[in-house]
C-alpha angles and dihedrals in degrees: 000000000000094000091044090056091051092048090050092049093047093051090047096056094041090058100031102045121012090174095059093036091065094052093042091065088070096066120098110263097260094048092043091054093054094043092051092047092051090048090051090055093048091049091047093052091049092050094046092053094045096041091238140124116236089338096296121067119060106228101180118003091187096052122133103253095183091050091047091053092051089052091052091050091051093048090049091053090049091049091054089047089059097246119154110271118212096184110085093222092053093043087055092047093049092053092051099040095050096040094050096032093236107191111253090224089066093055093046092045087056092051088049087063090060087048089060089058092047090052091047090235117202122221113215099173137027088251088059089053090050090053089055090047089053093055098046100034116359092063089048086059088054092051092047090049089052089056089053092052099256115155103150110107093224092053090048089052089056091049090052090048090056090053090050091050092048092052095047087054091048092050092051092048095046103039095117095039091050091047090056087057090051095256131124127178097175114110111264088225089062093049092052091049090051094046094238117140110218091233090059098046095115096047114115093227089071096052097105093051091042091053089060091053091048090051089050090054091048090050091049090053092058100080089049091051088049092050092048091052088061092057099059092080089070093057128084109271099256091045089049089052093050094047094045089051094048088050091053094048096049093043089053090056088059090049089054093049091050094046094050093055113180090003092059093109101041087095130003110278115238145130130270122242090252091052091047090052091051092047090050090053089047089050090055091053090049092050092051095046091047090068090073099041127095115235108255119219115267110253110261094225096064120107113263124225119239110272095023120124109275095012120137116248111256133178116268094252095042134258099277113112124233119243 
């Protein structure tokens, strides 16, 4: 059963995220196992809510997303209670969550992000978009950091920042694809300023204006990438190498989106194998050099995760309002 779980998790990440799969190979075997299993659970939950398979193939377009989310919440509660899990993704999650004492609030915050999609939440401001990013990615950073042994609140902040940066990059890369699914994570304020009606987001005639908004997202991700880079020094060396490399690879995707401009969505933005290899080498150098650096203070202007010192109190499922 244990090997079957690992095989399932490995196949999931190789299909679902080639960018993270490359960096994940750098973890020590025990950490890699837990990281892949957590990823498999996150991917599974996303697919169940969307009625997809590994983020690509629509399995049942008429499925009950709200009902599926409730089922996921129930399975998560049962996993934390120690009940036997039949689903491979939840068996994997249970092993990881209990072994590394991942806070239940992190798992349920993550599911709340899928709930925002189910409710067709609208994002008026950039802060609203960041709240969504926290739920679907920032909190994943917190869970991953827990696997790597992080307990210091400042280090956890940096892990959350990396998740925020990843998701801002993903949003920029997938604007048109998301729009075709009826979803938009860009702030409504930005769309009004650019003169782009949400219903017309995927139309080619808006590509030039859309490219400016994508570049704006990429630029906003930079301080979060910078903050995350500071946190790697607190991780074990191989974990630091893997995380620094993942940071480099995802950040490069944003660079590609910004460089392509209006052509950013002609083909899916990504990195070549040669570029990934270089970024992995660069990540190793960053991990090594981080050992000798002092941890700089996190910039005061960055968004704070719920529950962090100095963070504003926000509802469990974020402040964005449903349509």
